[in-house]
C-alpha positions as CSV (number, residue, x, y, z in Angstrom):
1,M,-88.9,50.1,154.9
2,A,-91.0,51.5,157.7
3,V,-93.6,54.3,157.2
4,S,-92.0,57.7,157.9
5,R,-93.2,60.1,160.6
6,E,-93.9,62.6,157.9
7,Q,-96.4,60.3,156.3
8,V,-98.2,59.8,159.6
9,F,-98.3,63.5,160.2
10,E,-99.9,64.0,156.8
11,V,-102.7,61.6,157.8
12,L,-103.1,63.4,161.1
13,Q,-103.4,66.7,159.4
14,R,-106.7,65.6,158.1
15,V,-108.2,66.0,161.6
16,H,-106.2,69.0,162.7
17,P,-108.9,71.5,161.5
18,V,-111.6,69.4,163.2
19,L,-109.8,69.6,166.5
20,E,-109.2,73.3,166.2
21,R,-112.8,74.1,165.3
22,G,-114.2,71.8,167.9
23,L,-111.9,73.0,170.7
24,P,-111.8,76.9,170.6
25,G,-109.2,78.3,173.0
26,W,-107.2,75.1,172.8
27,S,-103.7,74.7,171.4
28,V,-103.4,72.0,168.8
29,R,-99.8,71.4,167.6
30,P,-97.9,68.5,166.0
31,N,-95.3,66.8,168.1
32,I,-93.4,63.6,168.8
33,T,-94.4,62.1,172.1
34,G,-92.0,60.8,174.8
35,T,-92.5,57.3,173.5
36,G,-91.8,58.3,169.9
37,A,-95.4,58.3,168.8
38,V,-96.4,60.8,166.1
39,G,-99.2,63.0,167.4
40,L,-101.1,66.2,167.6
41,Y,-100.8,67.7,171.1
42,L,-103.9,69.3,172.7
43,D,-103.7,71.8,175.6
44,G,-106.9,73.4,177.0
45,P,-107.3,76.7,178.8
46,E,-106.7,77.0,182.6
47,L,-109.4,75.5,184.8
48,P,-110.7,76.6,188.2
49,L,-108.8,73.6,189.6
50,M,-105.5,74.0,191.4
51,G,-102.5,71.7,191.3
52,V,-98.7,72.3,191.7
53,N,-95.9,72.9,189.3
54,L,-92.5,71.3,189.4
55,A,-91.3,73.8,192.0
56,G,-94.3,73.0,194.2
57,K,-96.0,76.3,193.6
58,P,-99.8,76.5,193.1
59,V,-100.8,76.4,189.5
60,A,-104.1,76.0,187.6
61,R,-104.7,72.7,186.0
62,H,-105.9,72.3,182.4
63,L,-107.0,69.4,180.2
64,C,-104.4,68.1,177.8
65,G,-103.9,65.1,175.5
66,T,-102.9,63.9,172.1
67,V,-104.2,62.3,169.0
68,Q,-101.4,60.0,167.9
69,S,-100.1,56.8,166.4
70,A,-101.0,54.1,168.8
71,D,-98.2,51.5,168.5
72,R,-94.5,51.7,169.4
73,G,-92.6,52.0,166.2
74,L,-94.2,52.4,162.7
75,P,-95.2,49.5,160.4
76,D,-94.1,48.9,156.8
77,E,-97.4,50.1,155.3
78,L,-99.3,53.3,156.0
79,G,-102.6,51.4,156.1
80,Q,-101.3,49.4,159.1
81,V,-100.8,52.5,161.3
82,R,-103.3,52.6,164.2
83,Y,-104.3,55.8,165.9
84,Q,-105.6,56.6,169.4
85,Y,-106.2,59.6,171.6
86,I,-105.2,60.2,175.2
87,L,-107.0,62.9,177.2
88,G,-106.6,63.9,180.8
89,V,-106.2,66.6,183.4
90,S,-102.7,68.0,183.9
91,V,-100.5,66.6,186.7
92,T,-97.0,67.0,187.9
93,E,-94.4,64.5,189.1
94,R,-94.4,65.6,192.8
95,D,-95.3,63.9,196.1
96,E,-98.2,66.3,196.6
97,E,-99.9,64.9,193.6
98,Y,-99.6,61.3,194.7
99,P,-99.9,61.0,198.5
100,E,-99.7,57.7,200.3
101,L,-103.2,56.3,201.1
102,T,-102.4,56.5,204.8
103,D,-101.7,60.2,204.4
104,L,-105.0,61.1,202.8
105,P,-106.7,62.1,206.1
106,K,-104.0,64.7,206.5
107,T,-103.4,65.8,202.9
108,G,-106.9,65.4,201.4
109,E,-107.3,64.0,197.9
110,P,-105.4,65.7,195.1
111,S,-107.7,67.7,192.8
112,W,-107.1,65.5,189.8
113,I,-109.0,62.8,191.6
114,N,-112.2,64.9,191.6
115,A,-111.6,65.9,188.0
116,L,-111.7,62.1,187.1
117,R,-114.8,61.7,189.3
118,V,-116.5,64.5,187.2
119,L,-115.4,62.7,184.1
120,D,-116.7,59.4,185.3
121,Q,-120.1,60.6,186.6
122,Q,-121.0,63.5,184.4
123,V,-119.4,62.7,181.1
124,L,-118.8,59.0,180.6
125,A,-121.5,57.5,182.8
126,K,-122.4,54.4,180.7
127,R,-121.3,55.9,177.4
128,R,-117.7,54.6,177.2
129,D,-118.3,52.9,173.8
130,E,-119.5,56.2,172.3
131,F,-116.1,57.7,173.2
132,F,-114.0,54.7,172.1
133,I,-112.7,54.4,175.7
134,S,-110.2,51.5,176.2
135,R,-110.6,49.1,179.1
136,G,-107.3,50.4,180.5
137,G,-105.3,48.6,183.2
138,Y,-102.9,49.1,186.1
139,V,-99.3,49.4,185.2
140,P,-97.4,51.1,188.0
141,G,-94.1,51.3,186.3
142,R,-90.8,51.5,188.2
143,R,-91.2,54.9,189.9
144,A,-92.5,55.1,193.4
145,L,-95.0,57.8,192.4
146,G,-96.3,55.6,189.7
147,K,-97.1,52.9,192.3
148,R,-98.8,55.5,194.4
149,R,-100.9,56.7,191.6
150,V,-102.1,53.2,190.8
151,A,-103.0,52.8,194.5
152,L,-105.0,56.0,194.4
153,R,-106.8,54.9,191.2
154,C,-107.8,51.6,192.9
155,E,-108.9,53.4,196.0
156,F,-111.1,56.0,194.4
157,F,-112.2,54.2,191.3
158,P,-112.3,50.4,192.1
159,G,-113.2,48.3,189.1
160,K,-112.7,51.2,186.7
161,P,-109.1,50.6,185.3
162,W,-109.8,52.9,182.3
163,L,-109.7,56.0,184.7
164,G,-106.4,57.7,185.6
165,L,-104.3,56.7,182.6
166,G,-101.4,58.8,181.3
167,T,-97.9,59.5,182.5
168,I,-97.3,60.7,186.1
169,D,-95.7,63.9,184.8
170,W,-98.3,64.8,182.2
171,C,-101.9,63.9,182.7
172,A,-104.4,61.6,184.4
173,G,-107.3,60.6,182.2
174,V,-108.5,58.1,179.6
175,R,-107.1,56.4,176.5
176,S,-109.1,55.4,173.4
177,T,-108.9,52.0,171.7
178,P,-106.7,52.1,168.6
179,V,-108.3,52.5,165.2
180,Y,-107.1,52.5,161.6
181,A,-107.2,55.6,159.4
182,G,-110.7,54.8,158.2
183,E,-112.0,55.6,161.6
184,L,-109.7,58.5,162.4
185,D,-112.4,61.1,161.7
186,A,-114.8,59.4,164.1
187,L,-112.0,59.1,166.7
188,A,-111.2,62.8,166.5
189,A,-114.8,63.8,166.8
190,A,-115.2,61.6,169.9
191,A,-112.1,63.3,171.4
192,V,-113.6,66.7,170.7
193,R,-116.9,65.7,172.4
194,L,-115.1,64.3,175.4
195,A,-112.7,67.2,175.8
196,S,-115.4,69.9,175.5
197,T,-117.9,68.2,177.7
198,W,-115.4,67.4,180.4
199,D,-114.0,71.0,180.3
200,A,-117.5,72.5,180.6
201,A,-118.4,70.1,183.5
202,L,-115.3,71.1,185.4
203,R,-116.1,74.7,185.1
204,S,-119.6,74.2,186.5
205,V,-118.6,72.2,189.6
């Protein structure tokens, strides 16, 4: 019999206080992700960085993410469950967020691009291993906007497939490598360092 979601939530509760203490002003709440992963959702305060909402109205961006089970489905033993974090800047599934490359001279780059640039240059630099950052990749998916986002990532961050991960209707950021429960505390601490440092950097731009 597969491990239950309740059992995984119980393991994740171990790092819930670490996340709340390390990220004051953030919301930390348990949830089931769109892919069925068991996770703790993270939502930071509004940033001085504008995007758009689903109606196309201007809205402040924020950092968001999750510390969650890493694999689709749950294994038969709790010790086999792997965990990861995803952290990014909020985005919306709209054309304005993902312009065609040929339209950039007219539209300008969306502000999530600069948020990733700040992450790359001021936070990660050559410290990816310190934050458990995965090597990433380019998976455009079936949606047209997903293909546009991959094109934007390749244009602005060539050779850096770990930047701009996340779903097109949620966030653009980074994903950690999966770890087992024995390294969950270290993973959560890395997520806190990354989130707090990136948030501060975006407020000083």
